[in-house]
N, C-alpha and C positions, 0 to 999 in steps of 0.2 A: 272757470266751466270748460269743459270738454263737448264737443260738437259731434255725434257719429251716424248721424241721417240729414240727406238732403231732403227739404220738405217739400219743395218745387222750385220750378225757375220762377222768378219773381213775375215772367212774362204771363205765366198761366196761372196766377193769383188774380180771382175775382176779388173785387172790391178791395184793391191793393190801398185806395185811399184812406182807407180803416186801420191801415196796421202804424204802427210805429217803428221806419227801419232805419237801423244801424248799417252803416255801408263798409267796407273793409276793401280798399284798392290793393292788388295781387299782382305779380307779373304771369304774363301766358304760360310759361314752364312753371310756376304753381300751380296750375291746374293736370299736369300729369301726377302730383304727389299725393297720399293718403294721410298724409299725415303732415299739419302745418300748423303753424300758430299766426293768428292776426290782428292787425290792432286796427280799430274802428275810427270813423270820423268822430266819435262819440269820445274818443281815448281808452275803449274798454279792451282787453285782451280777450281772445277767444282761442279756445284751442281746436283744432277739425282733425277727427281720426276716424276715416271712413273706413267700418269693419265689414262691410258688406260690396265685393268685388264687382258688381254688377254696377254700382253708382259712380259717378262720374265728378268730377265738376267741370263748371261750366261760366261762361260770363251769366251773370243774374242767376246763379245757385243762391236758394234763399233756406235759411237753417230757424225754427223756430227756437225764441229765446223764454217765451212767455205765449199768452193769451193772444193777446194782439201785438205781438214782437217779435220782428225778425233781424236777424245779420244775411246781409247780399251781399255776394262779391263781385268786384267790380273790375274788369281787368285791363290794366294801363294799355295803352295802344303803344304797339311796337313800331320801329321804322323797318318796313318790310319792300323787297322787290318783289315786282309782281310782272313777270315776263310773259309776252305775248309771242309765243313763234308764229313766223308766217305761214309755216309747211310743217308738213310728215318730217321730213329733212331736218330741219332746227329742231323740232322737237324732239327727234332724237339723241342731237349731238348733245342738246340741254339735260337730257334725262341722264343721259350718258355720263358726264361733266358732273352735275350736282350728285349722281349715285356714287363715283367715286370717292365725292368728299365725305361721303354718306352723310350729307344734309336733311333734316326732315322737312319736308314740303306738305303744302294742300293744294290740289290741282281742282280746278274748279273754273267751269266755263271756258276750256280750252287756255287757262291761264294757270301759270304756277308761280306760287308764294313763297315767299320764305324769308326768312331774317337776315336784314341787310350783312353782308359782307363782304369786303373790300374784294377780293379775289375774285368770286363770283362776278361783280361789277366789271374786274379787268377785265375775264372772260369775255367776259356780254361786250364791251367797248369792242375787243380786238375782234369778235367776228361778228360784228352790226348785230345784234339780236336785240330784238326791241325790249324797253323795259320802262319801267316808271318806279320811282322811290317815292311811296306812301306810308304815311302813319295809319295803322290800323288796329281795331283792337278787336281781338278773335274772342272769337266765341267759345271755342276749345283747342287744344295748344295744337301745334303741329305736327304729324308723324308722319315715321320710317312707314314707307310702302311697304305693306304684308300683301302678297299677291296668292298667300293661303286663304285669305278671308272669303 
C-alpha cells in the first residue's frame, strides 16, 4: 500500500485511544524524504509518497490505513551535540565553524544542536566551548540555515 497524504500529527488526533495504531521507526533524516518505505511493529510494509510539496513528515505523522487504523511515524533518537555559547563572540565562532563544515543545525533557546561529529567535538574541546552530548528524538529534521525565509 502506498500512502500519499499525512492525515494529522498523532498529538492532534482526538480520541486516539479508539484507533488501532501501527508504528514505524524512522531516522531523523528520513523526515526530509518525499518517498520512503517503512516496516511497522506489526511487520507490515508501506510506501510513503508525498505528492503535495506543502506536506512534511515529522515525528508523530499519522496516515490513515482504514476507518480506525493508523500508521504513525516515530523518530529514532539521535546522538546530538548541544552547544551553549557563553557570549556572542563564542556564538560567532561556533556559527562560523559549523557553516564552513556545512552542518545542518537547529537553533533554539540560545543553543545550537547538531548530529554528533567528532571533528566538531574536537573543535569545541580545543576552544573550551560548553557542549553536552544527548540522545534526542527530533520532531523535525535538522536544516541548513536559510536566511531568505
